[in-house]
N, C-alpha and C positions, 0 to 999 in steps of 0.2 A: 504494500500500500504506500509506503514512504517513497519508493522509487517511482511509482506511478504518479504520485503527487508532485514530485520534483520535476518529472518529465512534462507534466501538464502545465506547471508554472512556467517552465522555460519556453514551451511552445506558445502559450498565451502571451508571454512577454515579448517574444520575437515577432509574433504576428499582429498583436494589438497595440503595442506601445508605439508603433509607427504613426498611429492616429493621434497621439498625444504630444503636445509641445509645451515648452515654457515660453510664455509671452513676455517679451521685454518691453519696457517703457521706451519711447523714443528719446533720442538725445535731447537734453534740455540745459538751460543755463543754471548756474548756481542759484540765481534769484528765483527761478521757477520751481526749484526742488522743494517738495513738501515732506517727503518721508524717505530721504536718502540715508544711507549708512556710511557717512563720510566723517572721519575724525578731523579734528582741528589741524593735526599734522599727520599726513598720510603715513600709516605704519607699514605699508607693504613694500617689499623689496623684490624686484624681478631681475633676471639676468642682465637686462639692459641698463639697470640703474647703477652705473659704475660707482658713483659717489656713495650711494647707500650701501652697496656691497662692501666697499672699502671701510665704511663705518662699522659694519658687522665684523669684518676681519680685524679691525683695530680693537674692537671689544674683546675678541678672542685673544689677541696678542697681549693685551694689557692684563686681562683677568688671569691668564695662565702663566704669566711671567713669574720668575722666582720671587717667593715671599715666604713668610713664616707659616701661613695657614695652609691647610691641605687643599691643593688646587685641583678642581675636577669638573668634568662635563658629564651630564647624564642625557643619553639619547634614547627615547622611547619609540619603538617602531610601530607600524601598522599591524593589523591582524584580526580585526573584527572582534568576535566574541572571545578570541584568545587573549584579548587585553586583560581579561580577568586574571590570567597568570601573572602578568607584569604588575598589576595592582597588588596582588597578594605578595609578590616578591618585595615591593617597596615597603609594605607593612611589616613583613618578616624581617627586613633589613633593620628597621627601627628596633624591633624586639631583640635583635642580636646585639645592638648597641654600637655598631661601627659605621652607621650611615653618615656620609659626609653632608655638609651644607654645600650644595653644588654652586659653583660660580655661574654656570650656564646650564639650563635645562631646555631640551628641544623635544617636540612631539610631532608625529605624523599619524593621521587617521585615528584609530582608537588610542594611540599613544598621545595624540593631541588632547583627548578628553582627560587623560590621567595627568598630563604634564603640569597643569596649574597646582594640583595638590602635591605632587612630588617636589615642585619648586618651593612651595611654602613650608614644607618640612613636616615633622612628626605630629605637630598640633592638628594637622588636617588629615591624619590617617583615617579617622572615623568616617569622614565625608568620602574619602577615596574608596574605602571598603563598601560603603553604602551604595555608591554609584555602580559597583560591579557585582555585588553579591546579594542584593535584596530583591532580585527578581523583576525589577522594573524594566529590564530590557527584553523580557520574555515575549512580549507582543510585537517586537520589531518585525519579525517575519512570520506572519500568520495570515490565514485566509481573511480575517477581519480587516487586515491592513493592506490586502492585495489591491493595487490601484493602477494596473497597467492601462485601463481605459482612460484614466484621468491625467496621468503624468508620465514623463519619460523615465520612469523607474517602476520596477515591479511592485514596490510597496510604498505606502504612504509614509512620509517622514514625521507624522504627528507624534508618535511615541518617542522618537529620538529628539524631536524639538522640545517635548515636555521634559525629558530627562535633562537636557542641556539647560533649559530655563530654570528648573528646580535647583540645580547644583551650581550654576554660575550666578552668583548673587552680588549685590553691591559691596557686601563685606569682603567677598573674595577679591574683587577688583581693587578695593582699598588696600588690602594686604599686599597684593602684587605690585601696586604702584609704590608702596613704601619700600619694598625690596628693590625695585627698579631704581629708585632714587639712591639707594645704597651702592649701586653699581652692578648688581646681579642682573642676569638677562634671561628672558623666557621667549623662545621662538617656536612658531608653529608653521607648518607647510601646508599649502593647498596646491592644486593643479588648476591653472587657468586654461580652460579648454579653448578659448578664443585664440590665445597666443601659443598654446602648447607648452608653456613654460611653468616651472615650479615658482611659486610665489612664497617668500618667507615673510611672515608677519611678526613684527616686534610687539608682542602682547603687553609688555611692560609699558612701552610708550603709549599704547592704546589705553591701558588702564589709568595712566596718569591724567588723561583728559577728564575722567571722573564724572562724566555726565550720562544722561540716559542714552544718548546717541552712542557713546563709547560702549556702554553695556550691551546694547543691541548688536553693535558691530562685533564685539568680542564673542557673543553667542553665535552669530552668523558664521564667523570664521571657524569656530570649533565644529559647527554643524557641517560646513562645507568640507572640512578636512576629513570628516568621518562618513561622508556620503559616497558610498561605493557605487561607481557608475553602473547603471542598469538595474541596481538593486534599489537605490534611493534616487530621487530626482536631484539634479544639480541645484546649486544655490546661486542666486543672482546677487552680486554685491556691486554697489555703485562706486565708480571711480571717476576721477577728474582727468580729462584728456589734456594734451599739451595746449589745445586751443581754449581751455577753460570751460568746456562743457562737461556735463555729467553723462556717463555712459555705463550701462550695466554690464558687468563681466560675468561669465559663467564659470563657477568654481566647483570642483569635485575633490574627491579623496586625494590627499597629498601623496599617497602611496602609488598612484599611477606612474609618477615619474621617479620617485625616490623612496626606498624602503625605510630610511631613517635619515635624520640630520645629525651628522657628526661635525668634524672640522669642515669649514666652508670649502666648497669645491674649488674656488679660485685659489685658495692657499695651497691645496693639494696639487693642482695643475701647474702652479708656478714653481714647484720644487723648492718651496721656501724652507729655509733652515732657521730655527729659533732656539739657540742654545739655552735661553732662559726657561724653556718649557721642560727641561729635563726633570723627571720626577713627577710631573703632572699626570693626571689620570683621566681616561675616557671610559665610561661605563655604558655599554650598549645593551638594552633589554630588547630582545627579539621576541615579539609576541607570536611565536610560531616555532617551527623546527628548522634546523639548518640543513640536514642531509636529505637528499632525495630518497624516497621510499620505493623500493622495487615491488610492484604488485601488478597483477593483470587488470587492465582497464576495460570496463564494460563498454559495449559498442553503442550505448545510448548517447544522445546529444548532451544531456546534462553532465554525464560522466566524462565525456571527451572535453567539454568546455572547462569543467572544474579541474580536471587533471592537467590540462594545458596551462591554465592560469596558475595553478600551484607550482608547476615546474618552472614556468617563466619567473614567478616571484622569487623562488629560492635561488635561481641562477643570478638574478639581479642583486639579491641580498649578498651572495658570496662575493660578487664583483665589488660591491660597495665596501664590504668588510676588508677585502684585499687592499683597496685604495687607502682606507683609513689606517690599516696596518703598516703599509709602506711609509706613510707620513709619520706615524708614531715611531717607527724604528729610526727614521732619519733624525728625529728630534728628541729621542730619549724619553718618549712618553709611554706610559703603561696603558694597555687597552685590555679591558675585561669584558667578556660577553656572557650573557645569560639567555638561554633559550629553553623552550619546552623540551623535556627529555624525549628521546625517540619512543620509549615504551608507554608514554602517557597518551591516552586518547584525547584528541583535540580537533575541533573544526571551527574555522573562522565564522561560519554562518550558523552555528548551533547556540542560539541564545536561550536555550532551556535553563531555568534557574538552577536545577540540580547540577547540570553540566558545568555551568559557570562557577558555582560555589565549589565544585570539586577542583577546578583549575585554580581558583583563587587560593584554596587551602594548600594545593600542591606548591604553588609559588611561595606562599608564606612559610610553609614548613621547610622548604629547601633553603630559603634565605636565612631563616632563623638558625638553621643548623650549620650554616657556612658552606653548603654544598651547591649553591646556585651558580657561582661564577667560575669561568674558565679563562685563562689568559688567551688572547687572540694569537693563534699560531697557524702554521701552514695547513694543519689537519682540519682546522675549522673552515678555511675559506676555499680549499680546493675541492672540486667534486670528487666523489668516491671513484676509485679505479674500476673500470669495467670488469665484469666477471670473466673468468677464463672461458674461452670458447674452444671446444674440442676440435682439433684439426681433422679434416677428412682423411680417411685412410689412403695411403699412397698406392697407386696401382702396382700389382705384382710385377716383378722383373721378368722379362722374357726368358731369362736363363733359369728361372726357378722351375 
């Protein structure tokens, strides 16, 4: 029955969602804008924003340069429902007693939803646990939320919107703004479908605006970063063009372009060497598994699509880890990776309360016991060796 249901959902989504569109407002002037989500200072940074990208790079250089305190970055990856594992890991890390106060925290997709709590520290662990383990995500993918007729996504975003609205409060933004003024940084990634680029959002800068518009924009960015294309509809966010008019941009899951945000790509590509970074730390929480799993794929459309997406995602993840590892070795930086163990059952689209609570507890238990982290090494980032293939028997010699 479950396979039939999945096949039917996929079929309906592919055949019916073509009838649904997201209507954009026409371009307008700032004076005409009534309900736009534009901050006083635009907090988005795209690949073409050279000055802003350099500002982010400078934040990284300054925060990770040699000093007396423990210098660290935390990067939370995408992974849908598997984000419960990462949330549990952060809570268990607190219980173990050696969780750092991170200089920089970044989040992509489900990692974006957890990032504000991880950024604010142990005092917000209860809120983080509640977001992933109280069953409020259970209705995300259900027949009641099926919406392919109405929007370019299989499911309605209402449950996800309600979850974000409940947990992203003015008090949360006020605390993030305070930490941002202290020099700590919180970044979240979305994918701009119009430009095809990753957009990095400076969430601390956004929080410092402190008004209702900033609160709505903060929620919209988190919602966009967690909106898996085809599963949830994209999110339209207003931006100001070079000509001074307002245009809505279409944003979706940041994981479309990047599995996680570590050291900025520009710094890696420039082969930059930063002697002052020696001894700093990068912690990467992978809300999923690292190694490919060998198993027979069923010949159904949902199975082929799911298996292809899974394989593509893990290959991209290993590539990103390899790039971060090369930068770290060059600069004397320690990189630690935590991922869901191979033997643990996990699915990015299984929002069942019991499944998520089990994953949350697994992450909490492993972190509390000190078993969650592995150093980033070649075994983590290289794909497994292909299995031995028996050679065909050589033809018998004519002289035999």
